[in-house]
N, C-alpha and C positions, 0 to 999 in steps of 0.2 A: 777111493780117491777120485775116481771119475764122477761118482755121485756127488761128492763134495764140491768139485769144480763146477758141476752142472748147476747145483744150488746157488753157488757163489755168483755165477754169471746170469742167474734168472732175475730180470728187472721188472717182472710183471707187478710186483708189490709196489715198487717205486712209481711205476706208471699210474697205478690206481691212486696212490697218494697225491701225485701231481694233479691228477684229474679232480680229486676232491678239493685240493687247494684252489685250483682255477674256478671250480664251481662255487666255492665259498666266496671267492673274490667277486664273481659275477653277482651273487646274491647280495653281498654288501654294497657293491656299486649300484645295483638296481634299487636297493632300499634307500640309499642316500639320494639317488635321482628322484625316486618317488616322493621322498620327503620334501625335496626342493620344489618339485612340480606342484605338490599339494599346497606347500606354503605359498608359492606364487599364485596358485588358484584362489586360496583363501584371501590373500591380499587384494587380488584383482576384484574378487566378489565384494569385498568390503568397500573398496574404492568405488565400485559400480553403485553400491547402495548409497554411498555418500552423494555421488553425482545425481542419482535419481531423486534423492531427498531434496537436494538443492534445487533441482529442476522443477520438482513439484511445488516447492515453496515459491519459486519465481513465477510459475505459471498460474498459481492459485492466488486469488485476491485475499489480502489479509483482513479486509473488512467488507461490509455489505450495508446497503441502505435499510434503515429501520423506519417503516411507515411511509408516508407520502412525501413527495417533493413539492414544496410550496413556493409559489412565486408572489412577489409583491410589486405593485405599482406604486412605489413611494416617490414623492416629489423631492428633488434635490434643491434645497433652498438654504437661506442664510440664518445662522443661529448666533446669538450673542454669547458672551462669556458666562451668563447665568443660565444658559440652556433654553432660551426662549426664541421663537421665530422673530426675526428682526430684519431691518433693511441693511444693517451693517454687522460685521462679524466674520465668521468663516462658514463655509458650505458644509452641509451635512444632510443625512436622511432622517435624523432623529433630534428632537428637541426635548431633552430630558427634564427641563424645568417646567414644562407644561403640566398643570395639575391633572388635566383630563387625559387619560390614556388615548382617547379617540383622536386627540389633536397632536399627540406626540409624533405621529407620522401623517403627512398630508398626501392625499390620493393623487396619483398621476395616472390619468386614463389613456395616455398615448404611448407610454413605454413601460415595459416590464424591466424593472431596474435591479431587483434583489431576488436571489434564489436562496432558499434555506432547506436543509434536510438533516436528518439525524443518521449517524453511522454507529455500527457496533461491530465487534470482532466476528469474523466468520467462524463457523464451528471448527474447533480444534486448533485455532491459531493462538500464537503467543501474544502477549501485550505489545502494543504498537506505540512508538514515539510519535506524537502528533507534530512535534517540532521538526520532524524530518519529512513531513508531507509536503508535496508540491502540487499546486493546482494550476491547471492551464485552461484556457478558454478559446473557443472559436465559434464564429458564425459566418454568414456569407460575405461579410465585409471586414471582419476583425479577427486577428489571431494574436494571443498573448501567451507565450510559452510558460510564464511563471507569474501568477498574480502576487501582489505584495501582501504579506501577512501584516495585520495591524492589531496592536494590543492596547490602544487607547481606551480610556474609560467608556463604558457603554458601547464598545465596538460590536458586541453581539446583538445590539439593537439597531445598528446602522450608523453609529456616530463615527463617521470617517469621511475624508474627502476622496474624490474620484477624479479621473481625468479621461481624456479621449484615447489615451494610449495604455493606461494601466487600470487594472481592476484591483479590488481588495478582498480579503477574506479573513475570517476569524473563527475560532472554535470556543465552545463553552460546554462545560459538563452539565448534563441533564439529570444525572442520577447521583446517588451517594458516592463519594470518593473512596476508592479502595486503596490505591497506591499513590504514586506521584501525580501531580496535577496535569503534567504534560503527557501522561501515559493513558492510552485507551486499554483498560483492563477488562477481563471477562465480566459480564453482567453490566458493564458501564455503557452509557450512550453519550455521544458527543454531538452537539448541535453545531453544524457548519453553516455560516452565513457568508454568501458570496455577493459582492457588489460587482455587477457586470461592467466591463469596460465600455467606454463610449456612451455612458449613461443608459445602457440597456438596449433592448430590441423592441421594435414596434409590433403591432398585431400580426399574428401568423408568422412571425419570424422564428426560424429554427436555430437552435444553438446547442453547443456541446460543452460540458464541463468534465475535465479529466482529473481524477484524484489519484495521485501517484504516491503510494507509501514508500518508506525507506526500503522495505523488502516486500516482495509480492507483486502480483499483477495490478495493472491500472484499473480503477473502477471508473467506468464511463457513464455519464448521465446525458442523454440526448432528449431534449424537450422542444416543444413548439409553444410560443406565446399564444394565448387564446385571442379570438377576434375582439372580445370586449375585455379590456384590461381593468382590473379592479385593485383595490388596496391590498387584498389578500385572496388568493385562489389556489386550488390544487392544480398542478400541472400534469398533463397527460402526454 
């Protein structure tokens, strides 16, 4: 009887069972906590990758200059409705009606008035919408935050008006079309023609053109007009 009562009152087995239950509970809680922490870590890492990717896209230019930057000393004069130089009509840099290409632009030896250059996508970049591009201009005396885009006929040849406060620009595809006409796609090149505000800069005048795509870093061109301005010249 004494032995029975002793066994009945022995709680060591229950104590071991309780310890096992508590230990199991700790393991389960630790596993759940680890899962939550790992999940949060993976989420944070993924968000960090997205932030880094966006940051790289914003810090890297979507496009780059292809070839030389060319300047033109084109005279700004009057063209009639048939595209010939005339004493009446509207002002332009280009007379499309002239049969001789040499006379379609008249030389201006005092001012660099037009800048042209080709752009292409930088390596690894996605197609870029040219309609979202903003071009600004600055020199020692003039700053224009956004030049006017012009799409009139022969605009890529300089057929547009200019003023003392605004400049103009136009783009035209130089290579075979791959996708939409307004998209700069891989292997394509776009010619950008910029009519400088205030009818250009004189000899040795330094100027800056900023090309700002819809996404990506600004592409900056800083040049100086040569001492002898000609109808067409490479800018350095």
